[in-house]
C-alpha positions in Angstrom: 17.8 14.7 31.8 19.0 15.5 35.7 22.3 14.0 35.0 25.2 16.2 34.5 26.8 16.1 31.1 29.8 18.2 29.4 27.7 18.4 26.1 26.7 22.2 25.4 24.1 22.5 22.7 24.9 26.0 22.3 28.2 25.4 20.6 26.5 23.6 17.5 23.4 25.5 16.8 22.9 26.4 12.9 20.6 29.3 11.9 17.5 28.1 10.1 15.3 31.3 8.9 16.6 33.2 11.5 16.0 30.5 14.4 18.7 28.5 16.5 18.5 24.8 14.9 20.5 21.9 16.1 20.9 19.1 13.8 19.9 15.3 14.6 23.8 14.3 14.5 24.5 16.6 17.6 21.0 15.6 19.6 22.6 12.0 19.1 26.1 13.3 20.5 24.1 14.8 23.4 21.8 11.4 24.0 24.9 9.4 24.2 26.8 11.7 26.6 24.2 11.6 29.2 22.7 8.2 28.4 25.4 5.8 26.3 23.4 2.8 26.8 20.0 4.4 25.2 18.6 2.4 22.6 17.9 3.6 19.1 15.7 1.5 17.1 14.4 2.4 13.6 11.7 0.7 11.1 10.6 1.4 7.6 7.1 1.2 8.3 5.8 1.7 4.5 7.7 2.2 1.2 5.1 2.4 -1.6 4.9 4.9 -4.8 8.1 6.5 -3.4 6.8 7.5 -0.3 9.3 5.8 2.5 7.4 6.1 6.5 10.1 5.5 9.1 9.0 4.9 12.6 11.9 5.4 15.0 11.7 4.6 18.8 14.5 5.9 21.5 14.4 4.3 24.9 16.5 5.3 27.8 17.2 2.1 30.2 15.4 3.0 33.3 13.7 6.2 31.9 11.4 7.3 29.4 10.9 6.2 25.6 9.7 7.9 22.9 8.4 7.2 19.1 9.1 10.0 16.4 7.7 9.4 12.5 9.2 10.5 9.5 8.0 10.7 5.6 9.6 11.8 2.7 9.6 11.4 -1.0 12.1 12.4 -3.9 10.2 15.2 -4.9 11.7 16.4 -1.5 15.2 15.1 -1.8 16.7 12.7 -3.7 18.2 10.2 -0.7 14.5 10.6 0.8 14.8 6.9 2.4 17.8 8.0 4.3 16.1 11.6 5.2 12.8 10.1 6.2 14.9 7.7 9.2 16.9 10.8 9.7 13.5 13.1 10.3 12.1 10.0 12.5 14.9 9.8 14.9 15.5 13.6 15.3 11.7 13.8 16.4 12.0 10.9 18.8 15.0 12.9 20.4 13.3 16.0 20.4 10.0 14.0 22.4 12.5 13.4 24.8 13.9 17.0 25.6 17.2 16.7 23.1 17.1 19.8 21.3 13.4 20.4 21.4 13.7 24.2 21.9 16.2 24.0 18.8 13.6 22.1 16.9 11.6 25.0 14.9 10.1 22.3 12.4 8.9 19.8 15.3 5.2 20.1 14.3 4.4 18.3 11.2 5.0 20.0 8.0 8.4 21.9 7.6 8.3 25.8 7.3 9.2 27.2 4.3 12.8 26.7 4.4 12.0 23.0 4.1 14.2 21.8 6.7 13.3 18.2 7.8 15.0 17.8 10.9 17.7 15.9 9.3 21.5 17.6 8.7 21.1 19.2 4.8 23.6 21.3 3.2 22.0 24.5 3.0 24.0 26.2 0.6 23.4 23.6 -2.1 19.9 23.8 -1.5 19.1 27.6 -1.4 17.7 28.0 -4.6 15.1 25.6 -3.9 14.3 27.1 -0.5 13.9 30.6 -2.1 11.9 29.2 -4.7 9.6 27.5 -2.1 9.3 30.7 -0.2 7.9 32.5 -3.0 5.5 29.8 -3.8 4.2 30.1 -0.3 0.8 32.0 -1.2 0.2 29.3 -4.1 0.6 26.5 -1.5 -1.5 28.0 1.1 -4.4 28.1 -1.6 -4.0 24.5 -2.3 -4.6 23.7 1.0 -8.4 23.5 0.4 -7.8 21.0 -2.5 -8.5 17.3 -1.7 -5.9 15.6 0.3 -3.3 14.0 -1.6 -2.3 10.6 -2.1 0.6 10.5 0.1 -1.5 12.2 3.0 -3.9 9.3 2.8 -1.5 6.8 2.6 0.2 8.3 5.8 -2.8 8.7 7.5 -3.6 5.0 6.8 -0.1 3.9 8.4 0.0 5.8 11.6 -3.7 4.7 11.8 -2.6 1.1 12.3 0.1 2.1 14.7 -2.6 3.7 16.7 -4.8 0.7 16.6 -7.3 2.1 14.2 -8.7 0.3 10.9 -10.1 2.4 8.1 -13.6 2.2 9.9 -12.3 3.4 13.0 -10.3 6.2 11.3 -13.2 7.3 8.9 -15.3 7.5 12.4 -12.2 9.4 13.8 -12.5 11.9 10.7 -16.1 12.4 10.8 -16.3 12.8 14.4 -13.8 15.8 14.1 -13.7 17.3 10.5 -17.5 16.0 9.6 -16.2 13.8 6.5 -14.6 10.2 6.0 -10.7 10.3 5.5 -11.3 10.0 1.7 -13.0 13.5 1.5 -10.7 15.3 3.7 -8.9 18.2 2.2 -5.3 19.3 2.4 -5.9 21.2 5.3 -7.6 18.8 7.5 -5.5 15.9 6.4 -2.7 17.3 7.6 -4.5 18.6 11.1 -5.7 14.8 11.1 -1.9 13.5 10.8 -0.9 16.0 13.6 -3.9 14.5 15.8 -2.8 11.1 15.1 0.9 11.5 15.7 0.1 13.2 18.9 -2.0 10.8 20.3 0.7 8.0 19.3 3.4 10.2 20.8 1.6 10.6 24.2 0.9 6.6 24.3 4.7 6.0 24.1 5.9 8.4 26.4 3.3 7.0 29.2 4.4 3.7 28.8 
């Protein structure tokens, strides 16, 4: 990121929930303007029960690399497979510093606006975003409910990438949250996913 570039991210920002947001397409333009030989690889890790899990890896020749994960289902977007891939790419780029300061949803789980780190038509989804904001209290209350099948599948997928089998995941969950993966609540399952992603991302950046 020390090389000079004429790309100005400030010219391409979009307002999302009052904060500046840089769409993934502009992060890719930024990457190519600085590192035209950078390699972007994506892999559909899992696609079961209409849940798409993508892994994206961005590598800079002679520099660093980072991995990003993206998961989506049809309840979020009709073209959920494409969105999951774009989300993964966006997170990998943000981990390398391309748009990190303009990525309010970099942490796992989007805010009430339902931005998933991918270019979307905000006008056409306004009704859904308003409804989601109105249901925020209900979602908060539901966090104490058991983890969803979708969360459990994602934990297994990212756990395998981190070199943990089911027994290893259970041991990690019990050590951190006091119960095996199958008994986690939604709040702890979400936190566990973040923990696994952070561990995987740190390993990639160090490689």
